C-alpha positions, 0 to 999 in steps of 0.5 A, spaced: 711 861 106 713 855 110 718 850 111 717 845 115 718 837 117 710 837 117 710 833 123 706 838 127 700 841 124 697 844 130 698 851 133 695 853 140 690 847 139 687 849 132 689 846 126 694 850 122 690 848 116 684 852 118 688 858 118 691 857 111 684 856 108 683 863 110 689 866 106 689 867 098 696 865 098 700 860 102 706 855 100 708 850 104 715 846 103 715 840 107 722 837 108 721 830 107 727 825 105 723 819 104 717 815 106 716 810 111 722 807 115 727 811 110 723 817 113 723 815 120 731 813 120 733 819 116 730 824 121 729 821 127 723 822 131 719 822 125 712 818 125 711 817 117 703 815 118 703 822 121 706 825 115 701 822 111 695 823 115 697 831 115 698 831 108 691 827 107 688 832 112 691 838 108 688 836 102 681 835 105 681 842 108 685 847 104 687 844 097 689 850 094 695 851 098 701 850 094 705 844 097 711 841 095 717 836 098 724 839 099 728 833 099 735 833 101 739 827 097 744 824 101 747 817 101 742 814 105 736 816 100 739 816 093 736 809 092 730 811 095 728 818 093 725 816 086 721 811 089 718 816 094 717 821 089 713 817 084 709 814 090 707 821 092 705 823 085 701 817 084 697 817 090 695 825 089 699 828 094 703 832 090 704 834 082 710 831 079 714 838 079 712 839 086 719 836 088 725 839 090 732 835 090 737 839 095 744 835 094 747 835 101 754 838 102 755 837 109 757 833 112 761 830 107 761 823 109 754 823 107 754 826 100 752 821 094 759 822 091 762 817 097 759 811 094 763 806 089 763 807 082 759 801 081 753 803 086 754 810 082 752 806 076 746 803 079 743 810 082 744 813 076 741 808 072 735 808 077 734 816 076 735 815 069 729 810 069 725 815 074 727 821 069 723 817 063 717 817 067 718 824 070 720 828 064 713 828 060 709 830 066 714 835 069 711 841 066 716 846 070 722 842 069 723 843 076 724 836 079 727 833 073 733 838 073 734 836 081 734 829 079 739 831 073 743 835 077 744 829 082 747 825 077 752 830 075 754 832 082 755 824 084 759 823 078 763 829 078 767 827 084 770 821 087 770 821 095 769 814 096 775 815 101 770 817 106 766 811 106 770 808 112 768 815 116 761 814 113 760 807 116 764 809 123 759 815 124 753 811 122 755 805 127 756 810 132 749 813 131 746 807 130 749 805 137 746 811 140 739 810 137 739 803 138 737 802 131 741 799 125 742 802 118 742 796 114 735 793 117 732 800 113 737 800 107 739 793 105 742 796 099 747 800 102 751 793 104 754 793 098 758 799 100 761 795 106 
């Protein structure tokens, strides 16, 4: 059983996929919080093209390996996560149920319950639309429960007083990394 960011798939010059195909049971949980620019912004150092290439190669060499995405849901990817999930299902990278939603608890200023009530409604509606597509496909109900829990968690508390801290910390990180959050996630502009 592996938990990995899925960026490196070599071990001592050999592809781990060649090792994995020799075992009866291998499970891989990939810590991926979004695709494309979202993934590269949220987990600095990620190259999205490498992630996709690794998944294609894994499917080619060892398709029997149990693979699932273990995403951490935060204010950064709440709008994007349903799109990522559906994209990977439709491309055959994962089955609908192979998507775990882990709700970020700390740091508190990145939790999904810091957003305004208006943005909560937008996210909630988007996730509910996603669930309409997902529920008939999710035989294990695993991904469905994760997205439902996200809505419940977000709506249960109002921590919007942490928005100033969110912007302060995010702007500090952007300065260090020479990037700008709103270039990647313009939907968050409404939280300023």
